[in-house]
C-alpha positions as CSV (number, residue, x, y, z in Angstrom):
1,X,53.8,8.1,45.6
2,X,50.6,5.6,45.0
3,X,47.9,8.3,46.6
4,X,49.6,10.9,43.8
5,X,48.9,8.5,41.2
6,X,45.7,8.2,42.3
7,X,44.5,12.0,42.4
8,X,46.4,12.1,39.0
9,X,43.8,9.7,37.7
10,X,41.1,11.0,39.3
11,X,41.7,14.4,37.8
12,X,42.3,13.1,34.5
13,X,39.1,11.1,34.6
14,X,37.0,14.3,35.7
15,X,38.7,16.2,33.3
16,X,38.0,14.0,30.1
17,X,34.5,14.2,28.6
18,X,32.3,10.9,29.2
19,X,31.9,8.7,26.2
20,X,28.6,7.9,25.2
21,X,26.5,11.4,24.7
22,X,29.5,13.7,24.3
23,X,31.4,11.3,21.9
24,X,31.9,12.8,18.7
25,X,30.3,11.1,15.9
26,X,32.2,9.4,13.0
27,X,32.7,11.5,9.8
28,X,30.9,10.3,6.9
29,X,31.7,12.6,3.8
30,X,28.9,13.7,1.6
31,X,29.2,13.0,-2.1
32,X,30.3,16.7,-2.9
33,X,33.0,16.1,-0.4
34,X,34.1,13.1,-2.3
35,X,33.5,14.5,-5.4
36,X,35.8,18.0,-4.5
37,X,38.5,15.4,-2.3
38,X,38.8,12.4,-4.2
39,X,37.3,13.0,-8.0
40,X,38.3,16.5,-9.3
41,X,41.8,16.2,-8.6
42,X,42.3,12.7,-10.4
43,X,40.3,14.7,-13.5
44,X,42.8,17.3,-13.0
45,X,45.9,15.3,-12.8
46,X,44.9,13.0,-15.8
47,X,44.6,16.0,-18.3
48,X,47.7,17.4,-17.0
49,X,49.5,14.2,-17.8
50,X,48.5,14.0,-21.0
51,X,49.1,18.0,-21.4
52,X,52.9,16.9,-20.4
53,X,53.0,13.7,-22.5
54,X,53.6,11.4,-19.6
55,X,51.2,8.5,-20.7
56,X,52.2,6.1,-17.8
57,X,51.2,8.5,-15.1
58,X,48.1,9.3,-17.4
59,X,47.0,5.6,-16.9
60,X,48.1,6.1,-12.9
61,X,45.5,8.6,-12.9
62,X,42.9,7.1,-15.1
63,X,42.8,4.2,-12.8
64,X,42.8,6.4,-9.6
65,X,39.9,8.2,-10.8
66,X,37.8,5.2,-11.8
67,X,38.4,4.0,-7.9
68,X,37.8,7.2,-6.8
69,X,33.9,7.0,-8.7
70,X,33.6,3.3,-7.2
71,X,34.3,4.7,-3.9
72,X,31.9,7.6,-4.1
73,X,29.3,5.2,-5.3
74,X,30.0,2.8,-2.6
75,X,30.1,5.7,0.2
76,X,26.6,6.6,-0.9
77,X,24.8,4.0,-2.7
78,X,21.2,5.9,-2.9
79,X,21.7,9.8,-3.8
80,X,18.1,10.8,-3.3
81,X,16.2,8.4,-4.7
82,X,18.7,7.5,-7.4
83,X,21.4,4.5,-7.6
84,X,24.5,6.5,-7.5
85,X,26.7,3.6,-8.5
86,X,24.7,3.0,-11.6
87,X,24.5,6.3,-12.4
88,X,28.1,7.0,-11.9
89,X,29.0,3.8,-14.3
90,X,26.6,4.9,-16.8
91,X,28.3,8.2,-17.5
92,X,31.9,7.3,-16.8
93,X,32.4,3.5,-17.5
94,X,32.6,3.6,-21.2
95,X,34.6,6.9,-21.5
96,X,37.3,5.4,-18.8
97,X,37.7,2.2,-21.2
98,X,38.0,4.6,-24.4
99,X,40.6,6.5,-22.4
100,X,42.7,3.7,-21.5
101,X,42.9,2.7,-25.1
102,X,44.0,5.9,-26.2
103,X,46.5,6.2,-23.3
104,X,47.9,2.7,-24.4
105,X,48.2,3.8,-27.8
106,X,49.7,7.2,-26.7
107,X,47.1,8.8,-29.0
108,X,46.6,12.6,-27.8
109,X,43.7,13.3,-30.4
110,X,41.5,9.8,-29.1
111,X,42.8,10.7,-25.4
112,X,41.0,14.5,-25.9
113,X,37.7,13.2,-27.3
114,X,37.5,10.6,-24.6
115,X,38.5,13.1,-22.3
116,X,36.0,15.5,-23.3
117,X,33.3,12.6,-23.5
118,X,34.2,11.8,-19.8
119,X,33.9,15.1,-18.8
120,X,30.5,15.4,-20.4
121,X,29.3,12.2,-18.7
122,X,30.4,14.1,-15.3
123,X,28.0,17.2,-16.4
124,X,25.3,14.5,-17.3
125,X,25.9,12.8,-13.8
126,X,25.3,16.3,-11.9
127,X,22.3,17.1,-14.3
128,X,20.7,13.9,-13.1
129,X,21.3,14.4,-9.5
130,X,20.3,18.0,-9.2
131,X,23.5,19.1,-9.4
132,X,23.4,21.3,-12.5
133,X,25.2,24.2,-11.4
134,X,28.3,22.0,-10.9
135,X,29.7,22.2,-14.5
136,X,33.4,20.5,-15.1
137,X,34.9,21.3,-18.2
138,X,38.3,20.2,-19.8
139,X,40.8,22.4,-18.5
140,X,42.2,25.3,-20.8
141,X,45.0,26.3,-18.8
142,X,47.8,24.7,-15.9
143,X,47.1,28.0,-13.8
144,X,44.9,27.4,-10.3
145,X,43.8,24.7,-8.7
146,X,40.1,23.8,-10.3
147,X,41.3,24.4,-14.0
148,X,38.5,22.0,-14.9
149,X,35.7,23.5,-13.5
150,X,33.8,26.4,-14.9
151,X,32.3,28.8,-12.1
152,X,30.2,30.8,-14.5
153,X,26.2,30.5,-13.7
154,X,24.7,27.4,-15.8
155,X,21.7,27.5,-17.6
């Protein structure tokens, strides 16, 4: 019986790849991966919450969006030669604070202005980082997965 376990153990050891050179490297998502997986869905859900008049959920998503943007900056402190956390903060902090005020007041028109300003801040960051073709917009419908992105070529 012991010999059987030894043979099975040996067979398994030979079948498994060696650690070291064959080890799979850890996954480190890039800025684009994080923007698409963390930031863009929060941007959409924030708008959808306002569209439905769900101010509690809008605040929840506003906080999540702020956290997602912070995570992007922490993951990539320098993008090319740019201070990404500083650039993200400069293009979104004031807008997120204004959104918080609008959400707390349940002020739809103020929310709409602040959301548009946030969206413009996203696009200014995209321009500054050389990602101008990525153009985010205020959603115009509830159809589709990426209702806040304009896929038309940008000038």
